[in-house]
N, C-alpha and C positions, 0 to 999 in steps of 0.2 A: 909413470916414470918413477924410478927408484928414488928414495929420499934417504940421505944420510945426515945425521945430526951429531954434533960433538957435545957430549954431556960429561965433561970432566974426564975421569978415567974410564967412563963407560961409553962405548960406541954402539949406536943402535941403527938399524936399517929399517926401512918401511915395510910393514906387514899389517895385518888387520889389527893386532893388539901387541903392544910391547911390554916389556918388564924392565924397570930401572930403579935404582936407588932414588927415592924421592928427593934427597938432598942435592941431586944433580940437576933438578929442574928449577926454573926461575918462577917464583911466585910473588905477585904483587897483590897484597890483600886489598888495596884500595880499589881494585877492579872487581871485587866481589859485590856487584850491584845489589843483589837480593838481600844483602846484610849491611847496606849503607857503607860499603867499603871497609868493613871491619874484619879482623881476623876472628874466625870462629872460636868461641871460648872453650877451654878444656873443662867441660862440665861432665856430669854423669852421662848425659846422652852421647857425647862425643867419645867418652871412654868405652861405652857399650858398643859404639860403632867400630872403634878400633879393635875390640875383642872379636867382633863378628868378622873382621877382615883378616884375622890371624890365619896363617896356613894350617891346613888340617893334618898335614903330615910333615914332620921334621922341622928344621930351621929354615927360614926363608921360604921361597916358593919351591915346591917339589917339582921335579922334572916333568911331571904329568900335569902341571898347572893347577894344583889343588888348593890354591889360595882361596880364602873366604871372601875376597873382594869380588862381588858379582859384576859390578859395572865399572868399566875403566874411566879414568878422568880424561878430559880433553885438553890437548895442548896445541900450540901453533909454533912454527919455526920463527926465530928472530933473525935479524940480519947477520948476527955473529954466530949463527948456526946452533945456538943454544935453544932449548925448548921452554916455552912459557905456559904455565897453567892458565886456562881460560874457562874451564868448567870442572866442577867437582872439588871445590875448595874445602868442604868439610871432610871429604875422603882424603884429600891431601894432608889436612891437619891431623887426621886420625892416623895416617901412615907415619907422619913425623913423630907423633906421640908414641907409637910402638917402638921407634928407635930411641927416642929421648929417655923413655922409661926403662929401656933395656929389656922390654918384654920380648921383642924380636929385633935385635940390633942389625940383622942383615935383611930386613924386610924389603921386598921389591914391589913397587906399585905398578898396576896395570894402567896403560894409557894408550890413546890413539892420537894421531897427528892430523891437523887440517890447516891448510893455508888460508888465513883470514886476515882482513884488515882490522884496524883498531875498532871501527864501528861494528863490523860484522862479529868480531870476538865479543864485544860488549853485549850485543843483541843475543848471541848464542848463550852467553853466560846467564842472562836473565831468563830466557825462555826455557833453558834446561832446568833451572832451579824451580820454575813454575810447575814443571812436569813432576818434579820429585817432592816438592813441599809447597805449602801455601804461605808465602811471605805476608807479613802484616801489611795492611793497606798503606800505612805511612811509608814503610820501606819501599813498597812497590811504586808509590807516587814519586819518591825521590829518584828511583831507578829510571822511571819513564822520563822525568825531567832531565836527568843526566844524558840519556840517549838522544834527546832532541837538542839540548843546549850544548852539551860538551862534545858530542860525537856527530852532530849535524844531521841526524836522521829525521825524516818527516814523521809526523804523528801517524800517517797512513802506514808507513813501513813498520813502525813499532806495533801498531794495532794488529796488522796482518800477522806478524810473527807471534804475538801473544794470543792470537785468536780472540780478540776483543774488538768492539767497535771503536772508531775514532772518537765518538762522543763520550764513550765510557772512559777511555784513557784520558781525554782532555778534561773531563769532569774530575777524575781522581787526582790529577796533578794539582788541583786547587788546594789540596791539603798542605802542600809545601809552603804556602804563603801564610799559614796560620802561625801564631806565636808558639814558642817551644812548649809552654805549659799545656796548650790544647793538643799539640801533636803527641806529647807524652801521655796524655789522658786517653787519646784514641789508641795508641800503641798498647796501653795497659788494659784496654777493654772497658774503661769506665765511661767513655763517651762514644756513642755510635758514630759510624762514618757518616750516616745521613745527617746527623745533627751537626757534625763538624763541617760538612759541605755547605750547610745553611749558614753557619757562622762565617764561612769564607765569603759569602755574598754581602756581608756588612762592610761598611767603610773600615779601613785599617785600625783607626783609633777606637772603634766600637767593639771589635771582636773579643778582646780580652775582658772588657767591661761586662758585656752580656754574658760571657762564659762564667766569669766569677760570680756575677749576680745570680745566675741560675744554680750554680754549684752551692752557693750559700743557703739556698732554700732547702737543701738536704734531700731533694728528690733527684731522680735520674734525669740527666739532660736529654731531651728528645728533639727531633726535628720539628715537631709541632710546637714545642715550647719556644724554640728559636724563631720560627716563623711568626709566632704571636708577637715576640719582641720586635721583630723587623717591621711588622705591620704597625705597631704602636709608634715606633721611631719615625716611620714614613709619614704617618698621619700628623704627628706633632711637629716634626722638623723638616720632613721631606727627605731625611737621610735613610739609608738602608735599602732603598729601592723597593718598588711594589713587589709583593709576594707573587711568584709565577702562578698562573692558573692551570688547572688540570684540564684535560680534554673534556671531561664530564662537565666542568663548570662552563667551558666555552660553548659546548653544545646546548646547555641549559639557557645560556644567554641568547644564542641565535634562535632557539626555538621560541623564546619569549618575545623576540622582536620580529620574527618573520613567520610566514605561513606559506602553504603550498601555492597560493596565488600571488605572493609577494615576489617582485623581480629579483630580490636578493637571496631568496630561499635556496635556489639551486647552487649559487655561488657559495653560500654558507656551507652547504652539504659537501661540496667539492673541497673546500678548505679544511673541513673537519677530517675528511678521508685522507687528505694530503698530510696533515699534521700527524695523523695516526699511522702514517706509513702505508696506507692502502692504495695510494696513487703515486706513480712515479713522477720525478721532476719533469720528464718529457710530456707525460699526459697532462700535467697541470699547466705547463707552458702552452700546450696546444689549446687547452680550454680557455686559458686567459686571453690568448690571441683572438679566439673566436668571440669571447664575451665582450671585448672592448674594441672600439674602433681606434685608429691612430691618434685621434684627438683626445682619447681618454673617456669618451662617452660610452655608457653601457649599451650594447646592441642586442644582447641575448639574455633572456631571463634565466 
């Protein structure tokens, strides 16, 4: 079906790629999820991008489409028939820079149109940026939180689009509960994500205290260092929660308590395989049903 949009003085019709004055498009920088809803800064990198997007022949886009912009931005139609930018915010800002700086005052930006809901547009925006650049973990965590809480998407939907596991996405989102000082340290590369996620497992009032205490030592904050503090806090006060065990530690425990002749040995091995992802939920459920009778007594070794 043909699509016609009103873009101020410019009328465009649907085709594979359009050209339009970027000032005729609607842009809401708060929807730029990969950058925490911020307008891309006009820094050296953006100025270089703008230069790369300059037409290679004449002013504006030559009739043969010789613009230096390789990838079109993505837009969607609004109810008032204007077009809103939902993907390619840095290219959009670079195009505006070309006009503002009078480097190319009649620059036309390439774009495509797709009919998307608010949630779909937000998901496309984030996944497109993941393909083109590697957003910082804290930015990605806030973006995932926004998709699930502000747009109502399930973690499975987000994980599927980002080509990540639900567990990975759910774990990363824990970064958003950390105090600002810790998030800034992670964003600056001073604190590893693994250490920050360990800090997130502490009670709220303990996170900044442990972080500042480790930082004062002058050594790099590590996940092992935070785990040690969590273990100490748990042993003394019960706070912080026990440190999670690795599969290797669980295996060592089982092997120390069971042997081939022990009735619990086979169950222990099944549990280890299940935890390691070597047995499916269905296989584990079938084994469990065979291993125990309805009254809960073990029937199979």
